[in-house]
C-alpha positions as CSV (number, residue, x, y, z in Angstrom):
1,X,-28.1,-25.4,-21.7
2,X,-31.4,-25.0,-20.1
3,X,-33.2,-25.3,-23.3
4,X,-31.7,-28.7,-24.1
5,X,-32.3,-30.0,-20.6
6,X,-35.9,-29.1,-21.0
7,X,-36.2,-30.7,-24.5
8,X,-34.6,-33.8,-23.3
9,X,-36.9,-34.0,-20.1
10,X,-39.9,-33.3,-22.1
11,X,-39.2,-36.1,-24.5
12,X,-38.7,-38.4,-21.7
13,X,-35.0,-38.9,-21.9
14,X,-33.5,-39.8,-18.4
15,X,-30.3,-37.6,-18.2
16,X,-28.3,-35.7,-15.7
17,X,-26.7,-32.4,-16.9
18,X,-22.7,-32.1,-16.4
19,X,-21.1,-29.1,-17.4
20,X,-18.1,-30.0,-19.8
21,X,-15.7,-27.3,-18.8
22,X,-14.0,-27.1,-22.4
23,X,-12.4,-24.0,-23.6
24,X,-14.9,-23.1,-26.3
25,X,-13.1,-20.1,-27.5
26,X,-9.9,-22.1,-28.0
27,X,-11.5,-24.8,-29.8
28,X,-13.4,-22.4,-32.2
29,X,-9.9,-20.6,-32.7
30,X,-8.6,-23.9,-33.7
31,X,-11.2,-24.5,-36.2
32,X,-11.1,-21.1,-37.8
33,X,-7.0,-21.6,-38.0
34,X,-7.5,-25.1,-39.6
35,X,-10.0,-23.7,-42.0
36,X,-12.9,-25.7,-40.9
37,X,-16.5,-24.5,-41.7
38,X,-18.9,-23.7,-39.3
39,X,-20.7,-27.1,-39.4
40,X,-17.4,-28.8,-38.8
41,X,-16.6,-26.3,-35.7
42,X,-20.1,-27.1,-34.2
43,X,-19.4,-30.8,-34.4
44,X,-15.7,-30.4,-32.8
45,X,-17.2,-28.5,-29.9
46,X,-20.1,-31.2,-29.4
47,X,-17.5,-34.0,-29.5
48,X,-15.1,-32.2,-27.1
49,X,-18.0,-31.8,-24.6
50,X,-19.0,-35.3,-24.8
51,X,-15.5,-36.8,-24.4
52,X,-14.6,-34.4,-21.4
53,X,-17.9,-35.3,-19.4
54,X,-17.3,-38.9,-20.5
55,X,-13.9,-38.8,-19.0
56,X,-15.5,-38.9,-15.4
57,X,-18.2,-41.3,-16.7
58,X,-16.5,-43.7,-18.8
59,X,-19.4,-46.4,-18.6
60,X,-22.0,-43.8,-19.6
61,X,-23.6,-42.7,-22.7
62,X,-22.9,-39.1,-22.9
63,X,-24.5,-36.5,-24.9
64,X,-22.6,-33.5,-26.1
65,X,-24.2,-30.5,-28.0
66,X,-23.2,-27.4,-29.6
67,X,-24.6,-24.9,-32.1
68,X,-23.1,-22.3,-34.4
69,X,-24.5,-19.5,-36.5
70,X,-23.3,-18.8,-40.1
71,X,-24.4,-15.4,-41.7
72,X,-22.8,-15.2,-45.1
73,X,-19.5,-16.8,-43.9
74,X,-19.7,-14.6,-40.5
75,X,-19.6,-16.8,-37.5
76,X,-21.9,-15.4,-34.9
77,X,-21.9,-16.4,-31.1
78,X,-23.6,-15.4,-28.1
79,X,-23.7,-11.8,-27.8
80,X,-21.4,-10.6,-24.8
81,X,-23.9,-7.7,-23.6
82,X,-26.9,-5.7,-24.7
83,X,-24.8,-3.2,-27.2
84,X,-23.4,-6.4,-28.9
85,X,-27.0,-8.1,-29.1
86,X,-28.4,-4.9,-30.8
87,X,-25.2,-4.9,-33.2
88,X,-25.7,-8.7,-34.0
89,X,-29.4,-8.3,-34.8
90,X,-28.8,-5.1,-36.8
91,X,-26.6,-7.4,-38.7
92,X,-28.9,-10.2,-39.1
93,X,-32.0,-7.8,-39.9
94,X,-33.7,-8.5,-43.3
95,X,-30.9,-11.5,-44.0
96,X,-30.9,-15.2,-43.8
97,X,-28.7,-17.1,-41.7
98,X,-28.0,-20.9,-41.0
99,X,-28.0,-22.4,-37.7
100,X,-25.9,-25.7,-37.3
101,X,-26.9,-27.8,-34.3
102,X,-24.3,-30.6,-33.6
103,X,-24.8,-33.7,-31.0
104,X,-22.3,-36.2,-30.3
105,X,-22.7,-39.3,-28.2
106,X,-19.6,-40.7,-26.5
107,X,-19.0,-43.8,-24.3
108,X,-15.8,-45.5,-23.3
109,X,-13.7,-42.5,-24.4
110,X,-14.7,-42.6,-28.0
111,X,-17.3,-40.7,-30.0
112,X,-19.7,-43.2,-31.1
113,X,-22.2,-41.4,-33.0
114,X,-22.4,-37.7,-34.5
115,X,-25.0,-35.6,-36.3
116,X,-25.5,-32.0,-37.4
117,X,-28.9,-30.6,-38.0
118,X,-29.3,-27.5,-40.2
119,X,-31.8,-24.7,-40.4
120,X,-32.2,-21.5,-42.3
121,X,-33.8,-18.6,-40.7
122,X,-34.7,-15.2,-42.4
123,X,-35.2,-12.2,-40.0
124,X,-37.7,-9.8,-41.1
125,X,-36.7,-6.1,-41.8
126,X,-37.9,-4.8,-38.4
127,X,-37.8,-1.1,-37.3
128,X,-35.0,0.4,-35.1
129,X,-37.7,1.0,-32.7
130,X,-38.6,-2.7,-32.5
131,X,-34.9,-3.4,-32.0
132,X,-34.5,-1.2,-29.2
133,X,-37.6,-2.5,-27.5
134,X,-36.5,-6.1,-28.1
135,X,-33.2,-5.7,-26.7
136,X,-34.4,-3.9,-23.7
137,X,-37.0,-6.6,-23.0
138,X,-35.4,-10.0,-24.1
139,X,-31.6,-9.2,-23.1
140,X,-31.4,-11.7,-20.3
141,X,-32.6,-14.6,-22.2
142,X,-31.3,-13.4,-25.6
143,X,-27.8,-13.0,-24.4
144,X,-27.6,-16.7,-23.4
145,X,-28.6,-17.6,-27.0
146,X,-26.6,-18.2,-30.2
147,X,-27.7,-15.3,-32.5
148,X,-29.3,-13.5,-29.7
149,X,-32.7,-14.7,-29.8
150,X,-34.7,-17.8,-28.6
151,X,-37.4,-18.8,-31.3
152,X,-39.5,-20.4,-28.5
153,X,-39.9,-16.8,-27.1
154,X,-40.3,-13.2,-28.0
155,X,-37.5,-13.9,-30.5
156,X,-40.0,-15.3,-32.8
157,X,-41.1,-11.8,-33.7
158,X,-37.8,-11.3,-35.4
159,X,-38.3,-13.7,-38.0
160,X,-40.3,-13.8,-41.6
161,X,-39.3,-17.4,-42.2
162,X,-37.9,-20.5,-40.7
163,X,-36.7,-23.5,-42.8
164,X,-35.9,-26.7,-40.4
165,X,-36.7,-28.3,-37.4
166,X,-37.7,-26.3,-34.4
167,X,-35.5,-28.6,-32.1
168,X,-32.4,-27.7,-34.3
169,X,-33.0,-24.0,-34.0
170,X,-33.3,-24.6,-30.1
171,X,-29.7,-26.2,-30.3
172,X,-30.5,-30.0,-30.2
173,X,-31.6,-32.1,-33.4
174,X,-33.8,-34.3,-31.2
175,X,-35.5,-36.7,-33.7
176,X,-32.1,-38.3,-34.8
177,X,-30.8,-38.3,-31.3
178,X,-33.8,-40.3,-30.2
179,X,-33.5,-42.7,-33.0
180,X,-29.8,-43.4,-32.0
181,X,-30.7,-43.8,-28.4
182,X,-33.3,-46.3,-29.2
183,X,-30.6,-48.1,-31.6
184,X,-28.3,-48.4,-28.9
185,X,-30.9,-49.5,-26.3
186,X,-31.1,-46.5,-24.1
187,X,-34.7,-45.8,-25.1
188,X,-37.4,-48.3,-25.5
189,X,-38.0,-49.0,-29.3
């Protein structure tokens, strides 16, 4: 994602973005069928992405990431369109939900390290008029984000409280990743 690329670049992590080309819907469906929780599904997606890209670059350290949203047992994803965005935000309004942001490092065809960060966000009980305005103005960026918002943008106005790391909310638990990249020698210690 653009947000993850920006986070890595801003943190001084040299990288090249490569699309993984995995069937995320199939992986998510398999996780649901197996009775996995949302955390395990986020991790399965991140690992699948790291391994898929790693197949083309077997000697490189590959970072795979994904994020899942749990709203009281209901798994939410990126809304498909503005109408879905409005429905999703109405569902989350006045409630708390949890974001699980997974990162996996693969090299040589194996996942060598994995981590899942967690953040709990509480949306305020905003008005219908605010919802209509938000959807009209934020839709292009919001449609590309799990939950239908970007906390680093206008989506911040949706919230009353956030418990957790901002990087985790943005989809990449950066500090644990940086620590691991230093441990394996990809970044100076």
